[in-house]
C-alpha positions as CSV (number, residue, x, y, z in Angstrom):
1,M,85.3,-4.4,-43.6
2,A,82.1,-5.3,-45.2
3,L,78.8,-3.9,-44.2
4,P,76.0,-6.3,-43.1
5,P,73.4,-7.1,-45.6
6,P,70.3,-4.8,-45.6
7,P,67.2,-6.1,-43.8
8,P,64.6,-7.8,-45.9
9,P,61.6,-5.6,-47.0
10,P,58.6,-5.7,-44.6
11,Q,55.9,-8.1,-45.5
12,T,52.4,-6.8,-45.9
13,L,50.0,-8.9,-43.8
14,P,46.4,-9.1,-44.7
15,A,44.1,-7.0,-42.3
16,P,42.6,-9.1,-39.6
17,T,39.0,-10.0,-40.2
18,R,36.3,-10.4,-37.6
19,E,33.8,-13.0,-37.8
20,R,30.2,-11.8,-37.3
21,R,28.9,-14.6,-35.2
22,G,27.1,-12.3,-32.7
23,L,25.1,-10.4,-35.4
24,P,22.5,-13.0,-36.0
25,L,21.9,-13.4,-32.3
26,V,21.5,-9.7,-31.9
27,A,19.1,-9.5,-34.8
28,I,17.0,-12.4,-33.4
29,G,17.0,-10.7,-30.0
30,L,15.8,-7.4,-31.5
31,V,13.0,-9.1,-33.5
32,A,11.9,-11.0,-30.3
33,L,11.9,-7.8,-28.3
34,L,9.8,-6.0,-30.9
35,L,7.3,-8.9,-31.1
36,V,7.0,-9.0,-27.3
37,G,7.0,-5.3,-26.9
38,G,4.4,-4.9,-29.6
39,G,2.2,-7.5,-28.0
40,V,2.5,-5.7,-24.6
41,A,1.7,-2.3,-26.3
42,A,-1.3,-3.8,-28.0
43,F,-2.4,-5.5,-24.8
44,L,-2.3,-2.1,-23.0
45,L,-3.9,-0.1,-25.8
46,L,-6.8,-2.6,-26.1
47,G,-7.5,-2.2,-22.4
48,N,-6.8,-5.8,-21.5
49,Q,-4.9,-5.1,-18.3
50,A,-4.1,-7.3,-15.4
51,P,-6.0,-6.8,-12.1
52,G,-4.4,-4.1,-9.9
53,T,-3.2,-2.0,-12.9
54,A,-4.4,1.3,-14.1
55,T,-6.5,1.7,-17.2
56,A,-5.8,3.8,-20.3
57,E,-8.7,6.2,-19.4
58,T,-8.1,9.8,-18.4
59,A,-8.7,11.6,-15.2
60,S,-9.5,15.1,-14.3
61,P,-6.6,17.1,-13.0
62,G,-6.0,16.8,-9.3
63,A,-7.1,13.2,-8.9
64,A,-4.8,10.4,-7.6
65,T,-3.5,9.2,-4.3
66,S,-3.1,12.0,-1.8
67,D,-3.2,13.1,1.8
68,A,-6.0,15.5,1.4
69,P,-9.6,14.9,0.2
70,A,-10.3,15.2,-3.5
71,A,-13.1,17.2,-5.0
72,S,-16.4,15.5,-4.3
73,G,-18.9,14.3,-6.9
74,A,-16.7,11.7,-8.7
75,A,-17.8,8.2,-8.6
76,S,-15.6,5.1,-8.0
77,G,-13.9,4.3,-11.3
78,D,-15.2,7.6,-12.8
79,A,-11.9,9.0,-14.0
80,G,-13.4,12.0,-15.6
81,E,-11.6,13.9,-18.4
82,G,-8.3,15.6,-18.3
83,S,-4.8,14.4,-17.8
84,P,-3.9,10.7,-18.3
85,L,-4.1,8.4,-15.4
86,L,-1.0,7.0,-13.8
87,T,-0.3,3.4,-14.4
88,P,0.5,1.3,-11.4
89,A,3.1,-1.4,-11.7
90,P,1.6,-4.8,-12.4
91,N,0.9,-6.6,-9.1
92,E,-0.1,-10.3,-8.9
93,N,-1.9,-9.4,-5.6
94,A,-4.1,-6.5,-6.8
95,W,-5.5,-6.1,-3.3
96,G,-2.0,-5.4,-2.0
97,A,-1.2,-2.7,-4.6
98,R,-0.2,0.6,-3.0
99,G,0.0,4.2,-4.2
100,A,3.5,4.9,-2.9
101,E,5.1,4.4,-6.3
102,F,3.5,7.8,-7.3
103,R,4.7,9.8,-4.3
104,G,5.4,13.4,-5.2
105,R,3.0,13.4,-8.2
106,D,0.4,15.3,-6.2
107,G,-2.9,15.9,-7.8
108,E,-2.6,13.0,-10.3
109,R,-4.9,10.0,-10.3
110,A,-4.5,6.3,-10.7
111,V,-7.1,3.6,-11.1
112,Y,-6.9,0.1,-9.5
113,D,-9.0,-2.8,-10.7
114,C,-9.8,-4.9,-7.6
115,P,-11.1,-8.4,-8.3
116,A,-14.1,-9.8,-6.4
117,G,-13.3,-11.7,-3.2
118,G,-9.8,-10.3,-2.7
119,T,-7.9,-10.2,0.5
120,P,-7.5,-6.6,1.7
121,G,-4.1,-5.3,2.6
122,S,-3.2,-2.8,5.4
123,V,-4.6,0.7,5.6
124,W,-3.5,3.7,7.7
125,G,-5.8,6.8,8.0
126,T,-9.4,7.8,7.3
127,E,-10.4,9.8,4.2
128,V,-6.7,10.6,3.8
129,Y,-4.5,7.5,3.7
130,T,-0.8,7.0,3.9
131,D,0.5,6.2,0.3
132,D,1.7,2.8,1.5
133,S,-1.9,1.8,2.3
134,A,-3.5,-0.8,0.0
135,A,-5.5,1.1,-2.6
136,C,-8.3,-1.6,-2.9
137,A,-8.7,-1.9,0.9
138,A,-8.8,1.9,1.2
139,G,-11.6,1.8,-1.5
140,V,-13.6,-0.6,0.7
141,H,-12.9,1.4,3.8
142,A,-14.0,4.6,2.0
143,G,-17.2,2.8,0.8
144,V,-16.7,2.9,-3.0
145,I,-16.3,-0.9,-3.5
146,T,-16.9,-4.1,-1.5
147,V,-14.6,-7.0,-0.9
148,A,-17.3,-9.4,-2.2
149,E,-17.9,-7.6,-5.5
150,G,-14.6,-5.8,-6.0
151,G,-14.5,-3.0,-8.5
152,R,-12.5,0.0,-9.5
153,V,-10.8,2.4,-7.1
154,T,-9.6,5.8,-8.3
155,I,-7.1,7.5,-6.0
156,E,-5.6,11.0,-6.0
157,I,-2.0,11.5,-4.9
158,R,-1.4,14.0,-2.2
159,P,1.5,15.3,-0.1
160,G,2.2,13.7,3.3
161,E,0.4,14.6,6.5
162,D,1.5,15.2,10.0
163,A,-0.8,12.4,11.4
164,Y,-3.3,9.9,10.2
165,V,-6.3,8.8,12.2
166,G,-7.5,5.2,11.9
167,S,-11.1,4.0,12.1
168,T,-13.3,1.0,11.3
169,Q,-15.6,1.4,8.3
170,N,-17.3,-1.1,5.9
171,G,-15.5,-4.0,7.6
172,I,-12.0,-2.6,7.2
173,E,-10.0,-1.5,10.2
174,S,-7.5,1.3,9.3
175,L,-4.8,2.2,11.8
176,D,-3.4,5.4,13.2
177,W,0.0,6.6,12.0
178,E,2.2,9.5,12.7
179,S,3.8,11.8,10.1
180,W,4.3,10.2,6.6
181,S,5.8,11.6,3.4
182,G,3.0,10.7,1.0
183,S,-0.8,10.3,1.0
184,F,-3.8,9.6,-1.2
185,V,-7.6,10.0,-1.1
186,V,-10.2,7.7,-2.7
187,I,-12.2,9.6,-5.3
188,G,-15.9,9.2,-4.9
189,A,-15.8,8.7,-1.2
190,N,-17.2,11.2,1.3
191,G,-14.7,14.1,1.0
192,G,-12.9,12.4,-1.9
């Protein structure tokens, strides 16, 4: 009996190649990101910020939204020297911007630019405000800016309080509230 013929030798196939179609798109995307990101960085460094955002100034330690009064003597928008200010997220409605995004960063400060003629948001408390109160409206309530003229409001972050007492001051009615987990004070106001 004859043996079957041996199998043919294996053929060497060329290694599969991958087309690099996605690489140019990735490179274009990275260049676009750098251009846009660089423009945003330059925008922020040059101080050209949208209303309702913090500035690149510095603040003295202990200033920001809070539930206890800040040291007195600071003027509205007077950030002082020390640690950098917190930067609020951009908000198309500057008068509705709130300090809650900084909850837990007690003692730090943020500055809000409030354009003239704004529409004040809601406020809870007097001197010490819940951190979900509108920072610009709290600035009017505290007497450091007016709705008609607008201006800068510096807040200092504080821990929550057991209760907040409302009042009517400078044409702004603030409301009572029970316990809340975060607070702020307006720097430059009485007790702030």
